[in-house]
N, C-alpha and C positions, 0 to 999 in steps of 0.2 A: 749646447745649454744658454749659452749667454744669449744669445738670439731669441732663443724661446722664452726666456724671462723676460727680455725687452719687450717681446711680441706681446707676452699676457700682460706685464705692467702697462703698457699701452690699452691693452683690451680693458684692463680694470678703469682705466681712466675713462674710456670712450664709453661704458656701461653706465658708469656712476654720473658722469655728466650729462649724458640722454636720458637715463630713468630714474635717478636718484632726486628727489624735489630737494631744493636748498632750506639749510636750516639757517634760523635766525641764532648764531652763538651768541649776541648780545641777551638773549633771554636769562632773566634771572630766575633762581629758584624759588621753587612755589611757594616758600614762607619767607619770601622776602618782599617788602612792600617799599614802592619808589614814589617819592613826591620831589616836585621841583618847583622852584619860584619862577615867575614870569614875570615880566614888565610892559605894561602897553606902551606899544609905540605912539608918539604923537606924528601926525603928519607936517611934513614941514611947510614952512609958509610958501605960499604961490611966487613970491618975488623972490629974483635970483639973490642969494647972498653974499656978501661981502668977504674980502680974504680974511677979515678979522672976525666976523661971525662964525666962518668955516672953522677959524682954528679954537674959538669959543666952543662952538659944537663938540668938536674933537675931543676937547678937553671935557667935558660934560660927561660924554658919552666913555671915556677911559674910566674917568672916577666913578660912574654907577656902576660898571662893570666890576673894578677892584672893590667896589663896597660891596656888590653882591657876592664877590667871591670871599670876601672877609667874614660876611655873617653867615653866610649858608654852607661854604666849602663846597659848592658845587650840588649835584643832586644825592639827597641823602637816602642811604639805602640801612635799613633798620631790619635785623632776623628777630626772629622769636626770643632768643637768651638778651636783647637788647644791644647788642652790639653793634656799633655805628661803622657801616661801610660807605666811605665816604667817596670812592672811586674803583675803579677797575686796578687789578694787580697787573703789574706786568709778568710776563713769563720769566723775564731775567731775574726778577724777584724771586719767583718760586726755585730757580734753579740755586740759588744762593743756599737754602736750606736743604742740604742733601746729605747731611750726619746723622747718626742715630739718635743723639740728644737734641737735634733740630730737623725734622722730617717734615716735609710738605711734598703733595702731590696733586696733580689735575685728574679728575676723573667727571667727564661728560661738561668741560668747562666751568668746573667748580673746584676751587682750590680747598684742599682739607689739610689739617695738620693730625699725623699720625704718630708724634713723637710717642705720647702716652699709650699708643696702641699696638706699637710694636710686640711689647712683650707680651701681651694677650691674646695676637692674633694667632687662631687656630691652624693656620697654613704657616707657622714660624715667621721668624725675622727677616730671615735670608732672604725671599723673593720681594719683601717690601724694600730691604736697603739696596737692591740691585736696581730698583726704580725710583729711588729717593730723588725729589727735584725735579721729576719726568712728568711727562702725559703719561698715565697708567690707564688709559681707557680701555684701550683693547685687550689687554690682559685681563682688566677686571672684569670686563663684560664676557667674556669667554669662560670664566670661572663662577660668578657670583650672580645671583639673582638682583634682579634691577633695584628692588628696593630695599636690597640687605644695608644701603648706607643709613636709613632710618632706625635700624633697629640695633644695628652694632655702634654708631658715633652718635654722640651726643651734638646737640644744636651748635655748643662752642666751638666745636672742633671745625665747623665749617666758616672758614678764613674768610672768602668774598669768591667773587669772579674775575677769572681770568680775562684779560685783555685780550681780545681774539687777533688784534690786529699785531700783537708781538709774538704769537705764537710760530714755531718754526714749520717750514713746509717741508714734510718729510716726505720722500717715495716709499710705498709701500715695499718691504723687504719682505719677498717673496721666497717660501722655503719649498721644498721637493714636494712634501706634502700639499702646500698651496696649490702647484702647478699640477699635481694628480688632480685636486679635485676639479680644478677648472677644466682640465682637457676631458674628465670624465662626465661633469655636468655638460657639456657641449655636445657629446657623442652621447646622451642616455637615449635610452628607447622612448616612443612617443607614448603616453600615458595612457593611449588606447589600446596598445599592447600588452598591458597589464591583464594578467589572467585572472589571479588569487593576488591574497597577501604577500606570500613567501616572493612574489615576483618584486613587486613594491618593496619590500624590505631589502631583496639584494642591490637594487638601485640605490636606496638609502645607504648601503655600506659604502658604495662605490663614491659617491659624492660629499660624504659627511667626513671632516677632520678625523683621524684616527682617535684623538683623545675624546672628541664625542661619540664616538660611534663606542669607543670602550665604555664612556661612562652612560649611555642608553643600554648596553648590551649585559653590564656586570651582573652575575650572579654574587650570593654570598661564599667567601671560602671555597670548598671544592664542589659549588654547583649541584649539590645533590635536592636542593628545594627549588631550584630554578629548571628540574627536570618535570615541568607541569605537563609538555608536552605530551610523552610518553605513559603517562597517568592516562590521558583522554584516550589512550588507543586501549584501554582495557573496557571498554563500554560500548555495547552495540545495540542496537535497534532490535524491536519487535515488532515488523511493518503491520498494519493493519490494512486489509485488500477490499477491493471492491466498495470503495469509498468515492463518492462524488468530489474531486478535489479541483473542479475548475475554476473555483473563486475561492482564494485565499487571504484570510484577513491577520495581518502581521501584529497587528498593534495592540499596546498594552498601557499600563500606567507605574510610574514607580514614586511612591509617595503621595500619590494622588495627582501627579502631573503625567499628561497624556503625553504617549510615544508612540510613531510609527513602527518601531520595532523593539524587540527583548534585548536590546543593548544601549549602551551607555559608553561615552568617551570618558574613560576614570581618569585619576589625578595622576599626573605623570611631569616631572619637574624640568624646568628649563626647555619648552620648545623653542626658545629663540636662539638653542645653540644650533640647530638645525636650518631654521631659516629666519630672516630678521623680524618677519611680522608675527613669530611664534605663536603664542595661543590666540591670537586674534584670526588666523588662519583656522584653527580648529573649531573655535567657538562659531565661526561662520559657516564650516561645511557642517558642523552638527547640528545648525539651527535651519539650513537649507535641507538637510537629511532627516528633520524630525526626531532627531534624537537628544537628548540630554547629554551636559557638560559637566562634569565634576572637576570643577578648578584645584589643581595642586597650589599647596601653602606656598611652595617655591616656584614662583614663574617667573619668566622673562619680561612679561608686558606688566604693568600696573593693573590693580583691579579695576580702575577708572576706564582705563583704554579697551579693555577685555567686556566690561560690562555695555561700552559705548559701542563694539561692533558687533552685537547681537540683534537678532530678529525683535521687532517690537513686542511679540506675546513669547518670546525665547525664557524658558527657565533653566536658572543654574544653579548647583550646590557646590558650595567650598568646603573644601577639605581642611582641616583644623589639627595642628598639632600644638598642645599646650606649652607657651613660653614659660619661662621660668619666672619672669614678671608679668604677674598674672595680668596688670593693668595693658599690657600689650596686646593680650588675646580677648580683653574688653574692649579695646579701640577696634580690633579687627573684626569683633562680632557686629560691632555698632556700623563700621563702615559696609560690611557687606550685606545687613538687613537694609541700610540706606540705599544701598547700590541695587536692591528688589533679588538679592540673592533666596531661592525658597526655602534650602535646608544646609544644613550642615553635615560633613562626614567626619567624626570624632576618630581620629585614626590611635587606637588603644596600643599598638605596636610600637615599641621604643624606636627613636628616630637617632639611630646609631650607625655608621657606616664603616666600622673598622674593617668589617670582615670582605668589602666589593674590591677584593684582590685584582680581579681583572682591570678593574680602572686605575687602581694604584700603580699597576706596571707601568701603563701607557703615560705617566704623570712623574716617571723617574728620570731625570736628569742625569748628564754626566758628572756633574760637579756636585752632586746631592749626597756627599760623603759626611759621615759624622764627623765633628769636629772632636780633635784628639784632647781628650780629658772630659768633656761633656757627655752626661746621661745619653742613652740611646733615644732617640727621637722617636714620636709613635708614629705608627703606619698611617696613612689616611689618603683617602682620594678627593675626589671633587667634594662629596658631602660632608666629609668631618672636616674639610677646612672652610666650610660656610657654614652649617648649621648645629654642630654636636653641642656649641657653647651657647646655643641659643634656647633649642629645646629642653624640656624637662621630662627627666626619667623617672621621677617618683609622682607618678599620674595613678589614680586608684576611683574608687566609687563615688569619693566626694566629689573628684572632678565632673563626671558624668551628672550629679545633682547640681553643680555649679552650673554646667550648661544648659541643663533643662530650664533652670530659672531666667535663662535669657527670654526664653519664649519662641526659640525657631525649632523647627523640626530636626530631629538628631536621627543620623544614620550611624550606627557603630560599625567600624572597621574593626574585625576582630582577627586574632592572629589563630589559624588552623587548630593549633593542639590545645587552645583554651577553649575551643566550643565543643570539641569532640569529645570531653571528659564525659562522666556518669551526672555531673552536676549541670551538663546542658538544659535538661528541663527546668531546673530549678532555675536558670540563668533568663529563660524564656519568661517564668511565671514573674520575676523579679522586675523584669524590663516593663510588664504588662500591668504589673500593681503599683511598685514603686517609682517606676520612670516612666509615666505613660508619655511622656515627650519625646522619647527612643520610638520612633517608629519602625525601626528594621535594622537587621545586621549585615553587614558583608563580608564574607569569609574570605580572606584573602592572605596568602603569604608573601605580599608585598613584591609579587613578582620574581621571588626565590632571591631579594636580596639582603633580608635580615637573617633572621635564625637560619641557619642551614641544618637541612634534616626534618624541617617541618614539612608535615603532609602536604601532599598536592590538595588545593580547595576542591577539588570534583572530588576528592576519595572523601573529605570530610563531609561532604553536601551529600552523597551517597551514604554513610555512615550517619547522618542525621537523619534522613529519610527512613532508615531502615530500623532505628532504635527511639527516635523520639521525632514520630511524624507528628504529634501535637503541636511540635514547635511552630508549624508553618500555619497555624490557624491563629497563633497568638501576636504574631509578628512579620514582616516581611523579610525575605531573606533573598541576597543577592551573592554572586559569584563573580570571581574573576582568577586570572594565573593560567596561561599559555592558550587563551583561546584563538584559534587562527581561523576557523572556518565555522561557516552557517551552520553545518553538521553538528558540531560540538555545543552550539548555541542551544541548539534544539535538545540536546541530550541533558542540558544543564536544565531546561526548561519544565523536561519532562518530569525530571527528580526533585521539583518544586521551587525552582528560583525564578524570580518575579523577571531578573534582567540579568546580564552579563556584561561587566564591564571590560573594556579594552584599551592597555595605556600604550605598551612599546609602537603597536600598528600606526596610531594616529601620529606619534612622533617620527616614525619613520615615512610616511606619508607627506606628512609636511615636508620633511626635510628634502624628500625627493621632486615632490614635485608642487608644495605648497598648499593654498586652499583648495585647487582641482583634484590635488591627491587625496584630502580628507575626503571629499565629493565621491570620488572614485572606491576609497574604502568601504564608504557605507554603502555606495550600490553593489560591489560585489558582495557583499556579505547579505544583502535584501536578496538578490537573486540567490545565493546558495539558503538561506533559510526557507526562501519561499519552496525552492527545486526539493529541499529535504522534509519539507512538511506534506507535500503533495505525493513525494515518494514513500512515506510511511501512513499514509489516509488522515491526515490531519487538516481542516478546514479555519480552524480557528486555534489560538494557544491554548485556550483554555480545556481541549478535548488533550491535551499532553499529560499521559499518566505515567506512574512510576513504573508501572505493569511493563510500560513499553520500553523499560531498557534492562538488560542481561548484562550484568558484571562478569568479565572471564579474566579468571583467575591467572592464566597463563599471559606472557609477553607475546604480542602481536607483532613480527617484525613488520616493519613496510617494506615495498616493494623496492630493489636494489636501486631502480631509476630515480626512486622519489626524493625531494629536497627534503624530507623528513630524516633521512636515513643518519645524518650526521646528528641528531638531536639526542 
């Protein structure tokens, strides 16, 4: 094992040196301005100076330098809070601040004072104390979104920039899980061997860390809401025959934006945990594949990076959770509008992660015991350690009205059990009359991650079509949750959905094969959608009708050899 670790460590260094672009560690944070004072240099006289002249010149130069230093203090770095950071901070100075009442850390080359933040850290004080006075970049990026620092810390808590020359050189400490991932990445099958989305998911499971896999895969509590796959097996086609299906048109529109397929990449958090390029891979693949991408509120990449990676004419949608501090959400809306996003997905379900137990178990550590005499600690996985303290649970129709005033088209993401009630028709009328800025609704149970026992979205879509078909004439309806086949997408379209969202499949594709994996996922779905349309007699999506779907009340068991048998 020792030789294997050494070989892997060498391979990591070699890969980084050959493929990773160098970064300028002296780069200042974006809210810092730099100004310097320079003095013009007077050319020396052409004649050769005497010894006395040399001494005088040297003295003048020393005096000038000292004067410049005393008057300016070197380069002046000024932050938004007015703090004057006159020079880089040696890492040795950072390491001195390693106590609960005086705690600094380094994150991405910047020094932060977390002394006052320890008490309110959603993940508890223990993990911060364990890394006090250290470079915490690796552990921070493995848990938190990139822009979390902007929302959780004030500008005054930013101390300055660490001097990169003083940073210790540390060899990467590889765990058994790191070695497993490296070996599996090296031996993974070629992308061309991927036949369906389950194949890509299986590769992703092997090449991702166990913690990331558990975070991506987790359901709420016992996982009954996560059983969306089984719900889809209840719906069968009534095919049409003797139709000329040599040419098939799969194009549609979402909120007036053209799409080549009735699918979109749905909001899914932290794509960077699976691949360093994160959401940039997904936006590039979506643009080339002709589908829309709904950007998650919790991204690994910045919104500017994502927007810069898109195609010139590519449309993007932003998922919005309302922050407790409304001004934060106002600033976000202004940013996405300036970046050219075309619509906002307003998520009405609460952003609470206390029930994601599959993720929580993966994050329990051996020394994570309750302190004697202390009150029990709240349970929580990745999300609860990041955003539960940030988003607002007190949202209502007043917030829909407030959001509509922004002038951006709104797509409501609604929890299934709230739209399948007898008041659904009233909801649709209310949206059409009082909230004309709301252009559609997305039926979702958040991938089974929120309220356990919430019905599967496909069941709610079917019930909505049966009981309130007039809703589809007033607003556009979308659905997500458990879709892994083109046949399932066509089922939803037949029941009235304009398009179907897929979240986890694009996270898995990105983790397994990067941008190429995203493109492959779209290609597989395109082929399956076309094949299904031809098999049931459709040449375009407008021909898909509810009467082409039959709901089978009994559960249909899949073949024993199927990968679905464990779902």
